[in-house]
C-alpha positions in Angstrom: -14.8 6.0 -33.8 -13.3 2.5 -33.7 -10.0 3.8 -35.2 -9.9 6.6 -32.6 -10.5 4.0 -29.8 -7.6 1.9 -31.0 -5.3 4.9 -31.4 -6.0 6.0 -27.9 -5.5 2.5 -26.6 -2.2 2.1 -28.4 -1.0 5.5 -27.1 -1.8 4.4 -23.5 0.0 1.0 -23.9 3.1 2.9 -25.2 3.1 5.2 -22.2 2.6 2.4 -19.8 5.5 0.5 -21.3 7.7 3.6 -20.9 6.7 4.0 -17.3 7.6 0.3 -16.7 11.0 1.0 -18.1 11.4 3.9 -15.6 11.0 1.8 -12.5 14.4 0.1 -12.5 16.1 3.4 -13.3 14.3 5.1 -10.4 15.3 2.1 -8.1 18.9 2.1 -9.1 19.3 5.8 -8.6 17.9 5.5 -5.1 19.6 2.3 -3.9 23.0 2.8 -5.5 23.4 6.6 -5.3 20.9 7.9 -2.8 19.1 10.0 -5.4 15.4 10.5 -4.7 13.5 11.5 -7.9 10.2 13.3 -7.8 7.7 15.3 -9.9 6.8 18.5 -8.2 7.5 16.9 -4.8 5.7 13.6 -5.5 8.2 10.8 -5.1 8.5 8.3 -8.0 10.0 5.6 -5.9 8.0 2.5 -5.1 4.9 3.4 -7.2 3.3 1.5 -10.0 3.5 2.4 -13.8 -0.1 3.7 -13.7 0.7 5.9 -10.7 3.8 7.3 -12.5 1.6 8.2 -15.4 -1.0 9.8 -13.1 1.8 11.9 -11.5 2.7 13.1 -15.0 -0.9 14.0 -15.8 -1.4 15.9 -12.6 1.3 18.4 -13.6 -1.4 20.1 -15.6 -2.7 21.5 -12.4 0.4 23.8 -12.3 -0.3 25.4 -15.7 0.7 24.4 -19.2 0.7 20.9 -20.7 1.2 17.7 -18.8 4.8 16.5 -18.4 5.6 14.0 -21.1 6.9 10.6 -19.9 9.5 10.4 -22.6 11.2 13.5 -21.3 11.2 12.1 -17.8 12.8 8.9 -19.1 15.5 10.8 -20.9 16.4 12.7 -17.7 16.4 9.5 -15.6 18.8 7.8 -18.1 21.1 10.9 -18.1 21.1 11.0 -14.3 22.2 7.4 -14.0 25.0 8.1 -16.5 26.3 11.1 -14.5 26.1 9.1 -11.1 25.6 12.1 -8.8 25.8 11.9 -5.0 22.7 11.8 -2.6 20.1 14.4 -3.7 16.4 15.1 -4.0 15.9 15.7 -7.7 12.7 17.3 -9.1 12.5 15.9 -12.6 9.6 18.2 -13.6 11.6 21.3 -12.7 14.7 20.1 -14.6 12.5 19.4 -17.7 11.0 22.9 -17.4 14.4 24.6 -17.2 15.8 22.5 -20.0 12.9 23.2 -22.3 13.1 27.0 -21.5 16.6 26.9 -22.9 15.4 25.2 -26.0 17.4 22.0 -25.3 17.2 19.0 -27.6 16.5 15.6 -26.1 18.5 12.6 -27.3 21.6 14.7 -27.7 24.6 15.7 -25.5 22.7 18.9 -24.7 20.8 17.2 -21.9 23.9 15.7 -20.3 25.7 19.0 -20.5 22.7 20.8 -18.9 22.4 18.2 -16.1 26.1 18.4 -15.4 25.6 22.1 -14.7 22.4 21.6 -12.6 23.9 18.8 -10.6 27.3 20.4 -9.9 26.7 20.5 -6.1 26.4 16.7 -5.9 28.8 15.5 -8.6 31.7 15.7 -6.2 32.0 12.6 -4.0 31.2 13.1 -0.3 31.6 11.0 2.7 28.3 10.6 4.5 28.4 8.9 7.9 25.2 7.0 8.7 23.4 8.2 11.9 21.6 5.8 14.3 18.0 6.7 15.2 16.0 5.4 18.2 12.3 5.9 18.5 11.2 6.4 22.1 7.5 5.5 21.9 5.6 3.8 19.1 2.2 5.6 18.8 0.7 7.3 15.8 3.8 9.4 15.0 6.3 6.8 16.1 4.9 4.2 13.7 4.7 6.7 10.8 8.3 7.7 11.5 9.3 4.1 11.4 7.6 3.7 8.0 9.3 6.7 6.6 12.7 5.9 7.9 12.5 2.3 6.5 11.4 3.7 3.2 14.3 6.2 3.2 17.1 3.7 3.6 18.5 4.4 0.2 22.2 3.7 -0.1 22.5 3.4 3.7 24.5 6.6 4.1 21.7 8.6 5.9 19.5 7.9 8.9 19.3 4.3 10.2 16.4 3.2 12.3 18.0 1.0 14.9 15.7 0.6 17.8 12.3 1.3 19.3 11.8 1.7 23.1 8.4 1.0 24.7 6.9 -0.2 27.9 5.8 -3.9 27.7 2.0 -4.0 27.3 1.4 -7.7 27.2 3.1 -11.1 26.8 2.7 -10.9 23.0 3.7 -7.2 22.9 6.0 -7.5 19.9 3.4 -9.3 17.8 0.9 -6.5 18.5 3.5 -3.8 17.8 4.3 -5.5 14.5 0.6 -5.7 13.6 0.1 -2.0 14.2 3.0 -1.2 12.0 1.8 -3.6 9.3 -1.8 -2.4 9.3 -3.1 1.2 9.7 -6.8 2.2 9.5 -5.9 5.6 8.1 -2.7 5.2 6.2 -3.2 1.7 4.8 -0.9 -1.3 4.8 2.9 -1.2 5.3 4.5 -1.1 1.9 6.6 -4.3 2.2 7.3 -7.3 4.4 7.7 -7.4 8.2 9.2 -10.4 10.0 8.9 -10.9 13.8 11.6 -12.5 16.0 10.2 -12.8 19.4 13.2 -14.5 20.9 15.5 -11.6 20.1 12.8 -8.9 20.3 13.4 -7.7 16.7 11.4 -6.8 13.6 12.9 -7.0 10.2 11.1 -4.5 8.0 12.2 -4.4 4.3 15.7 -5.4 5.3 15.9 -3.0 8.3 16.5 -4.8 11.6 14.8 -2.9 14.4 15.6 -3.8 18.0 12.7 -3.5 20.4 13.8 -2.5 23.9 11.4 -2.7 26.9 12.1 0.0 29.5 10.3 2.3 31.9 13.1 4.8 32.5 14.9 6.6 29.6 18.2 6.7 31.5 18.3 3.0 32.2 18.8 1.8 28.6 22.3 0.9 27.4 22.0 1.2 23.7 25.7 0.2 23.1 24.6 -3.4 24.0 22.9 -3.4 20.6 25.8 -1.8 18.7 24.0 1.6 18.7 26.4 4.6 19.1 26.0 8.4 18.9 22.3 8.0 18.3 19.5 10.6 18.0 16.5 9.6 20.2 13.2 10.8 18.9 10.8 11.1 21.9 7.3 10.9 20.5 5.6 10.1 23.8 5.0 13.7 24.7 5.6 12.8 28.4 8.5 15.2 28.8 8.8 18.6 27.1 11.5 20.4 29.0 15.3 20.1 29.2 15.2 18.3 32.6 12.8 15.6 31.5 14.2 15.1 28.0 17.8 15.2 29.4 17.1 11.8 30.9 17.7 10.3 27.4 21.2 11.8 27.4 22.2 9.8 30.4 21.7 6.6 28.5 24.8 5.1 26.9 24.9 5.5 23.2 22.8 8.6 22.9 24.1 12.0 21.9 21.0 14.1 20.9 17.3 14.2 21.5 14.4 15.4 19.2 10.9 15.9 20.7 7.9 15.5 18.5 5.8 18.1 20.3 6.3 21.8 21.3 9.3 22.2 23.6 9.2 24.3 26.8 11.7 26.8 28.1 14.8 27.4 26.1 14.4 24.4 23.8 14.5 25.5 20.2 11.3 24.7 18.3 12.4 23.9 14.7 10.2 24.0 11.7 12.0 22.5 8.7 12.4 25.0 5.9 12.0 28.0 8.3 14.7 27.9 11.0 16.3 24.5 10.5 19.5 26.2 9.5 19.7 27.5 13.0 20.5 24.0 14.3 24.1 23.8 15.6 26.4 21.1 16.9 25.7 22.4 20.4 22.0 21.7 20.2 21.6 18.4 21.9 17.9 18.7 22.7 15.5 20.1 20.0 11.8 20.2 19.3 10.1 19.7 16.0 7.2 21.9 17.2 3.6 20.8 16.5 1.8 19.6 13.4 -0.2 22.8 13.3 2.8 25.0 13.8 4.6 23.2 10.9 1.5 23.6 8.7 1.0 27.3 9.2 4.5 28.7 9.7 5.8 28.2 6.1 2.7 29.8 4.8 2.9 32.7 7.1 6.6 33.2 6.3 5.9 33.3 2.6 2.9 35.7 2.9 4.7 38.0 5.3 7.7 38.3 3.0 5.6 39.1 0.0 2.8 41.2 1.4 3.6 41.9 5.1 1.3 40.6 7.9 0.1 43.3 10.3 -1.9 40.8 12.4 -4.0 37.7 12.0 -6.1 34.9 13.6 -5.5 31.2 13.0 -8.5 28.9 13.4 -7.7 25.2 13.2 -10.3 22.5 12.4 -8.3 19.6 13.8 -8.9 15.8 13.7 -9.3 14.2 17.0 -6.3 12.5 18.7 -5.6 9.8 21.2 -5.6 12.4 24.0 -9.4 12.6 23.7 -11.9 10.1 25.0 -13.7 7.8 22.5 -16.9 8.0 24.6 -17.7 10.4 27.5 -15.4 9.8 30.5 -13.3 11.7 33.0 -10.5 13.8 31.5 -8.3 16.3 33.3 -8.6 18.7 30.4 -11.5 20.9 29.7 -14.1 19.4 27.2 -11.7 16.6 26.2 -13.7 14.1 28.3 -16.6 14.3 25.8 -16.8 11.8 23.0 -14.3 12.6 20.2 -16.3 10.5 17.8 -19.6 12.4 18.3 -18.7 16.0 19.0 -17.0 19.1 17.8 -14.9 20.2 20.7 -13.5 23.7 21.3 -9.9 23.3 22.3 -6.9 25.4 23.0 -3.9 25.7 20.6 -0.6 27.3 21.2 0.3 27.1 17.5 -0.2 30.8 16.8 2.1 31.8 19.7 4.6 29.1 18.8 5.0 30.6 15.3 6.9 33.4 16.9 9.7 30.9 18.0 10.4 30.3 14.4 9.4 33.7 13.0 10.2 36.3 15.7 9.0 39.1 13.5 5.4 37.9 14.0 5.6 37.8 17.8 2.4 39.3 19.2 0.7 39.6 15.9 -1.2 36.3 15.8 -4.0 34.8 17.9 -5.3 31.2 17.6 -8.1 28.8 18.5 -9.0 25.2 17.6 -12.0 22.9 17.1 -11.5 19.2 17.3 -13.8 17.3 14.9 -14.8 13.7 14.4 -12.3 12.7 11.7 -9.2 10.6 12.3 -6.7 12.5 10.2 -6.1 15.6 8.1 -6.9 19.0 9.5 -7.6 22.5 8.2 -6.0 25.8 9.2 -7.9 29.0 8.4 -5.6 32.0 8.3 -7.4 35.3 8.5 -4.7 37.9 7.9 -4.5 41.6 7.7 -1.8 42.7 5.3 0.5 45.7 4.9 -0.8 46.4 1.4 -3.8 45.7 -0.8 -3.9 42.5 -2.9 -6.3 40.3 -4.9 -7.2 36.6 -4.8 -5.5 36.0 -8.1 -2.3 37.6 -7.0 -2.1 35.7 -3.7 -2.9 32.4 -5.4 -0.4 32.9 -8.2 2.2 33.7 -5.6 1.5 30.7 -3.5 1.2 28.3 -6.5 4.7 29.5 -7.6 6.0 29.2 -4.1 4.9 25.6 -4.0 6.8 24.9 -7.3 10.1 26.8 -7.2 10.8 28.5 -3.8 12.9 27.3 -0.9 9.7 26.3 0.8 8.6 23.9 -1.9 9.1 20.9 0.4 6.7 22.5 2.9 4.0 24.2 0.8 1.7 22.6 -1.8 -1.1 24.1 -3.8 -4.4 22.7 -5.2 -7.3 24.1 -7.2 -10.3 21.7 -7.4 -14.0 22.2 -6.5 -14.2 18.6 -5.4 -11.3 18.0 -2.9 -12.1 17.1 0.7 -10.0 16.2 3.7 -9.4 12.5 2.9 -7.8 13.5 -0.4 -4.8 14.8 1.6 -4.1 11.6 3.6 -0.5 10.8 3.0 0.6 14.2 1.8 4.3 14.8 2.5 4.0 18.6 2.6 3.5 20.5 5.8 0.5 22.4 4.3 -1.6 22.5 1.1 -3.3 25.8 0.0 -6.8 25.3 -1.2 -6.7 28.0 -3.9 -10.4 28.0 -4.7 -11.3 28.8 -1.1 -9.0 31.8 -0.9 -10.8 35.1 0.0 -9.0 38.4 -0.6 -10.1 42.0 -0.5 -8.3 45.3 0.1 -5.7 44.6 2.7 -7.0 41.2 4.0 -6.8 37.6 2.9 -8.3 34.4 4.2 -6.3 31.2 3.4 -7.5 27.6 3.8 -4.6 25.3 4.4 -5.1 21.5 4.6 -2.5 19.4 6.4 -2.1 15.7 7.2 -1.4 16.2 10.9 0.1 12.7 11.1 2.0 11.9 8.0 2.8 15.4 6.8 4.1 16.3 10.2 6.2 13.1 10.4 7.8 14.1 7.1 8.8 17.4 8.7 10.2 15.6 11.7 12.4 13.4 9.4 13.7 16.6 7.7 14.7 18.0 11.0 16.4 14.7 11.8 18.3 14.9 8.5 19.5 18.4 9.4 20.6 17.3 12.9 22.6 14.4 11.3 23.9 16.6 8.5 22.5 14.1 5.9 19.7 16.2 4.5 19.9 15.6 0.7 20.7 18.5 -1.6 17.6 19.7 -3.3 17.9 20.1 -7.0 17.5 22.0 -9.2 18.6 25.0 -7.2 15.5 26.7 -5.9 14.5 30.0 -7.5 13.1 33.1 -5.9 9.4 33.7 -6.4 8.5 36.9 -8.2 5.1 38.6 -7.5 3.0 38.7 -10.6 4.9 35.9 -12.3 3.0 33.5 -14.5 2.7 29.9 -13.6 5.7 27.9 -14.7 4.9 25.7 -17.7 5.8 22.0 -17.3 
């Protein structure tokens, strides 16, 4: 037993040392080349050696053996040697494809293979950085700031330049910095924040953010701060139509506007991965839809394509938001005046109808309702769908698992099978929605899907993806995504 103990200990130390050697490779790929490495969508950047090893272990959830760290290390070394352009690279998928070909590590086979897989980004490209302004600094605004700061990379993509707010107190900037630095749900800011009250700036991990105090969107002159051709992200929810949001376009230095709420009228509601390719240069005002719309639309698109959706009902169990009262008090909305911390509150949701803006084929086929519950983050969408053909739980789950790994929607859809997961396990998920496979119910021509989603962070990641599309700096996703075949076995990793 003692020998077995020592052997296991030695094996762990060797793997931990290998993970430590990965960290500078991961960092150089990101900072010098703009290459984001991940394992099944879980970023390897800025995590500890133990977290790297845990990410490798967790690949067992997708079938087959756990991804071996030495294979990841070999791929990272080869990537640095090839020096590709900006890209989002899934190392686990590259390893799976290389192994399927019978490739040999430690030989030129791997470099030759990667040269083929990375062909789209081996040619140099000129990427012009795009200035971003956050109008408002609430729950979504602060998470967007965290993500944009973390995504600076080689500096060729989105650049957070300014935040616009109304002054709340004499020490407003200190309070804003504190809220960015500490978050009761999402934990501490990963890095350092310096406050310059004299110049109204924050320096967050090397990103200088100008705070601008204004009450009118049109009155701001962004060019005073060297900001040009910027995209303003309005996360206040105060204006949702073209007339209101158009005020931003009257400010000097602004060229486009993105709303982090459902847009009204003719404004396009964009769900990244679904209709983001519809964004054109003529679209100066866009909406990133709602958190729930982003969570359910990719799932509905995948299921409709594979099985056909005749009609369905969407019930969301949604965490409370700042729009509700902490204790009972007057509120202009029905029921929202009652204490959010003490009650389940039946609420309205337009998410089911909003799906039709991104998936016109489902117009009129979906209904929806919502219940607000006393949790601060992570919500659950229950999709009760009538299908065009019979299916089984195993078939639906196998399809959605494979969709989460290899399909064009793998940045939006995740999949989990565990009898122990609860809502807090999904805080910080960067996917729009996560299928709880063990909860799936199927029979004849109906299926009930349970979809978790971080209605704050997961949604904010979707907003950033829309921003990248608007700025034409969305990283190429590699390896090239594969079609999902019904009945296919889980991909070994």
